[in-house]
N, C-alpha and C positions, 0 to 999 in steps of 0.2 A: 728804549734803554731806561728811561725814567721810571716806567712802571715796574721794570724788573728790580730796580733798586728799592722801590717802595715795597715790593713783595718780599725782598730779602730782609727787611726790618719788620715784617709782619703786617704791613698796611696793604690792603687789597689782595691778601694772599688767601689760600684755600682754607676752608673751615671743615671741621670734622664733628659729627654729632652721632652719638650712639643712642638708639631708640630701643629700650628694653620692651619686650613683649609682656613681661610680668614685672610688677614693682614689688611684689611680696613673695618671698621664697623661704625655703627651709634649708638648713645646712646640708650640703651634699646634693642638693637638688639640681637637675639639669635645667638650663634656661636657654632662651633664644633671644637674639637681638638683630637689629639691622644697623650697620654702620653706614652713615650717609656722608659722603665727601662732596662738598660744594666747591667747584672751581672758583678762583678769584678773577682778577682782571687780566692776568697773564698766565700762560702755560707754566706749570711747575712740575718738577720731578720730585716725587715722594719716595723716600727710601724704604718706607714700610709703615704699617700701622700695628700698634700693640694695644692690647686690652689688659688691664690689671685689676685684680680684686684687692681692695685696700681696706684697712681699718686703722684706728688710732690706738696706739699702745702706750701705756704709762711706763716710763723708765725711771727707776729709783736709783739715785746716786747719793754719795755722802753730802753733796751740796743741795739736795732736795730732789723733788720729782718734776718731771716734765713729760709732755706727750710728743710722740713722733709718728709719722705715717709708716705703716707696716704693710708690706706686700704679702698677701696670702697665696696668690696664684697669678700667673702671667701667661698670656696667649699671644701668638703671632697671628694676626688676622689677615694681613695682606703683605705681599712682598713688594718690591720696587715697581712703581708705575708712574705714568705722567698724567696729570689732570689738565684738561684744556680750559680756557676761559669760559666761565659760565656753565661748565659741564657738571652734571649731577650723577654721581656713581653710588649705587647701593650695594653693600657687601653683606650678605647674610652670614650669621655666625651662631653657633650653638656651643655651649660649654657646660661644665659642671662645677658648682661651688665646692670649695674645700669643705670636707666634713667638719672641720673645726672652726668654720666661720662663726663669729660671735653672734649671739642673739641681740637684736636691737629693739624689737617691739616688746618691751617689758613693762609691767605695771609698777613703775618706780619713778619718783620725781627726779632723783639725782641719777640720771641715766647718762653715763659717759661713753656709751657704746655706739659706734658709728661704722657703717659699712657702705662702700660705694664702688662702682666700676669707673675706672679712669681710662680714657682713651687718649693716646698720643700718636700724632703723625710726625714721623721723622722726615722733615722737609730739608732738602739740601740747601745750606746757606740761609736758612730762615728760622725765625722763632717758632718753635713747635706749638701749633694750636692744641689746646687740651680741652677735654670735656669730662665732667664728673657727673655720674648718675647715682643718686642715693638709692639704696635698696633697704626695704624693711625685711629683716630676718625674723620670721615668726618662731615662737616657741614650738618645739616638737611636743607631741602628746606626752612623752615622758617628762620633759621639763615642766609641762603643765601640772602633772601629778606631783612633782617636787615642790612647786610653788604652793599648791593647795595643801600638801602635807605639812609644810612649814607653817602655814597659817593655822592649821588645826593644832599644831604643837605649840602655838602661842607666839610665833615669831612674825615680824613684819620685814619685808624687803625694803631696805633703806637706800641702797646704793648698788650700782652695777658698773664695772669698768673692765678694761682689757689690759692685762699686764704683759710686759715683754719678758720673754724667757721660756723655759720648758718646764712643764709640770711632770714630775716623776713620783711614782709610788709603786709598791710591789704589784706587778702584773700589768702596768701600763706606763706609757710615756707619751706626751704630746709631741707633735711633729711640725707644727706650723710656725714655731718661734714666738708664739704668744698664747695666752690662755685667758679665758673669761673668769671673773670672780664676782660672785653675788654675796652681798653683805646683809645679814639679817640681825635684827635686835629684838629682844623680848618685848612684847606689848606691856608686860608688867613684871618687874623683877621678882616680887613675892619672895619665896624661899629658894628660888633657883640661884645657883652660883654663876650661871652663864651670863656674861655681859654681851657677848657677840658670837655669832656663828658665820663663818665664811665658807661658801661652797664654790669650788672650782670644778669645771666640767671639761671633759675631753670626749667629744662625740665621734663614734664610728658607725659604720653601716648597720651593724647588728646590735650594738650595745653602747651604753654610755658609762664612762668612768667618772666617779666623783671623789674628790679629795675634800674632806671637811676639816676645818680648823676651828677648834673650840677655845674661846677666850674666857677663862674662868676667873672669878674674883679672888679665889682663895688657893686653888690648886695649880695655877699656872696654865699655860696653853697645852692643848692636846690635839693630836691628829688622828683621823680615821679615814680609811679609803675602802671603797668597794665598787664593784661593777654590777650593772643590772641590765637585763635585756630591754631593748627599746619597746618591745610589746608588753612589758610588765603592766599589771593592773594598778589602779590607784591604791588598792589595798596593800599590794606587795611593796610599793614604794613607801607608803606610810609606815609599814612594819619595819622596813630597813632603817629609815631615818629615825624612828623612835628608838630603835636599838642602839644606834651610834651616837645620837645627840643626847647626852646626859652628863 
């Protein structure tokens, strides 16, 4: 009886660990993992195990900004079962990242983008053990072309974050409830009136949509939007950005 009471408050209870087979992924990529459930000191009924794809999104309010965890996708990994004392149960799982999963492996010092998988075991009358596994989301070839083109155009990536909300422009709208924003500044102001360029992306299987916000010193802000195939060449991406960023 004493051990059951301890398990109910999370002492000597079951533990859950998700072991990713890949730690670096692309948005929309299929991944595989093994969820390992380790029994505690007593038998426990587990109502189910869920896996969630998470990020941190910035929320802007009249009282200032703050960050909150945002769920991009959720999967039910296992239904109700009982784990015996000391038992080890391995549950194989495969899933697909949301195509709008934010990029995290970016060449920028002020990188506020984070993505992780969180595992939760719903244990009857117990504190849920949780496990978080960070994932590096690599730039797609197209984003690599965008970053290189911006550098050639004289801009430096200075900040990256994830904003809560939906990105809308003629021809596309985001679906995940958050969107990524990349902030660029000119290496040298010179004769350019542009003080800042913000590029927000919405990735899909065949193309990427870009919304560009231009912060001008004299003419005010301006917005440009276009879509480009994910297999576009570096030259095509450079030409498009040069056309819209001015």
